[in-house]
N, C-alpha and C positions, 0 to 999 in steps of 0.2 A: 504494500500500500504506500502511496506517495505521502510525504510529510508536508505539513503546512501549519501556519499559525492562524487559527480562526480569526476572522474579522470581528470587530465589535458588533454587538446586537443592535439592529436598527431600532428607532423609536417605537413605542407601543402603538398598536392599532386596536380598534374595537372589533368585536365579533361582527358587527354590522359592516365594517369596512371590508373584512375578509369575505363575508358572504356576497359582496358585490361582484367579486371575481367569478367568472364562469370558466372553470377548469374542467376539460373533458379529455377522454381517451380518444385518440385517433390512430388509424393505421396509415403509415407513410406508403403511398402507392408509387410515387416517382420522385426522383431527386435529379434536378436538371441544373446545368450551368446557366449563369446569367452573364451574358456577354459584357465584357469590360469590368467585371467586378473581381477583386482579388479575394474577397471573403464570403460574399453572399451566394447561397444556393437556393433554388426554387423547390419547395416541397409541395407536392400535391397530396393532400391528406383526406382520407375518408372518415367522416364523422357519423356514419350510419345512414342518416337521412339526407346528407349533402356532402359535397367535397369543397375544400377550400385550398387556395394558394397561400402558403405561408413562407416568407423569406426568412432565412436563418443564416447567420454568419458562421457557417461550419466548414467552409472549404479548406481553411488552413489548419483546422483542429483535428482532422481525421485523415489517415492515409488514403482511404477510399470512401467518400461520403455515400456512394451508392450502396454500401453495406447496410444502410439504414432502411432500404426498401423492404417492405413487408413487416417492419417492426412497429409495435404499438408504443406510443409515448403520450405524455401529458402535454396539453396545449392550453393557453389562455385564449378563449374564442370571443370574448366580448371587449377586446381592446379596440379603440378607434382605428379603422384601417389607416395604414401609413404607406406613403409612396417612397420607395427607395430604388435608385438606379432606374427610374422611369416605370417601375412596376409596383402594383398594389399588394401589400401584405395584409392578410385578413386574420391575423392572430400572432401568437408567439409560442415558440417551442420552449419547453422547460429543459434546459441543458445545465447540468450540475458541474461546477468546478471551474469554469472559464474565468469568472470574476476573481477567483483565488489563485490563478496561475497553475491550476491542476489540470491534467489531461481530462477534457470534458467527457461526461457520461450522460446518457439520456435518463430522465425520470420516467420510469416505466411501471406498469402494474405488475404485481408478483406472478400473475397468471393471466391468460387471455381473458378479456372481458368484451362485451359488445361495444363496438365503436359508438361514440357519443355518450358513453357512461360518464356521469359527473363525479368529480373528486370533491371531497369535503364531508 
């Protein structure tokens, strides 16, 4: 296991603040290059009743980002859509470790669950 010094805990939030986040399980169907970007990849993610495009800065983090295809992971799906590199991202991938300089790992359910299942 990699070593690190944990960051300080962020300020407290209320339960109501936490409940405003819509965190769901999705299966990554495709991982695609974004022309001109050194870090972003386009993820096409299945959430059961719909698919979304989510941009994630994973290109430099993994030897082969396509290894994520067919994996389930956690995503925030109620973030305001954000345009990056001329493309719209409709959510955020939960990726553990990057902010701490540790080799990133996906936040995943311990077993397969239906796409669209909510966390919390």
